[in-house]
N, C-alpha and C positions, 0 to 999 in steps of 0.2 A: 570265970572266963569271959562272960559277957561284959562284966564290969570293966575288965582290962581292955577289951576291944572298944567299948564306949569311951573309956578314958583316953585311949590312943587316938580315937577319932576326934575327941574334944581337943586334945593337944595339937593335933594336926590342923584343926580348924583355927585355933588361936594363932598358930605359926603362919598359916596362910594369910590371915587378916593382918598380922603384924608386918609380914613381908610385903603385902599389897600397900599398906600405909607407907612403908619406907620407900617403895617404888614411886608412889604418887608424890610424896614429899621431895624425893630427890629430883623427879622430873620438874616439879614446881620450882625448885631452887635453880635448876638448869635454865628453865625458861626465863625466870626473873634475871638471872645473871646475863643471859644473852640479850635480853631487852635493855638492861643497863649498859652493856658493852656497846650495843648498836647506837644508843643515844649518845654515849660518851664519844664514840668515834665520829659520829655525824657532826658533833659540835666542833670538830677540828677543821671542817671545810672552811676555806678562806672566803669563798663566795657566799654571800647572804642568801641568794636564791637556792643554791644547791643545799646549803645547810638546812634551811626551813623545809625544803621539799623532802629531804631525807628524813627529818624528824616527823613530818606529817605522815609519810608513807609507813614508817616504823609503827607509829601509834595506831594508824588505821589497820595495818596488817595484824597487829596483835589483838586489837579489839574484835576484828572479824573472826579470829580463831579462838576466842576466849572460852567457847563452849565445847571445844574439842576434848573428847574423853578417851578415845581409842589410843592405847599405848604406842602402837605402830605408827599411827598418824602423827602423834606428838613427836616421836623420834624422827620421823621424816621431816617434819617442819623444823625441828632443831637443826638437822643437817642443812636444810635449805637456808636457815638463818645464819649458820656459821659460814656458809659459802658467801652469803651477802655481806657478812662482816668483813671477810677477806677482800671482797670487791670494794667496799667502802674505804677500807684502809689503803688500798692501792690508789683509788681515785683521790683520796686526800693528799697523798704524796704527789701525784701528777698535778693536782690543783695548786700545790705550793710551788711547784716548778714554774708554773705559768700564772702566777698571781696577778690580779688586776687591781686597779684602784678601788678603794672602798666606796660604796654607795652613800648617798647623802643620809639615808636612814640609819646607817651604821656609824657615822661620825659622831663623836661625843663633844661637839661644839655647842656652846650655849646659843640659844635663840637670839636673834638680833632684835632689839627693841626699837621701835620707830617713834 
């Protein structure tokens, strides 16, 4: 009887660890997918300044939250990131509607030799 209870507790412990690992891995995958999506979408900005600002903010934001371990906090940050992804997507569309001339730094013209 005691062996059956101990074996049941052992199986439950293994299940809990496995479930926790799957949860951690799935949240890690979600975070990485969100990071990639944000960077990909920010590359679509037609303005050099907006594009680099968005990439810098994304990198800095993810670096500042890299030690986050609480599952609820991670979920909250994922929701915040998805909202920002939608905002970036909308701003890219608006930016393409009112595109301006490329900056000198963006032009792929060869340097003039003197």
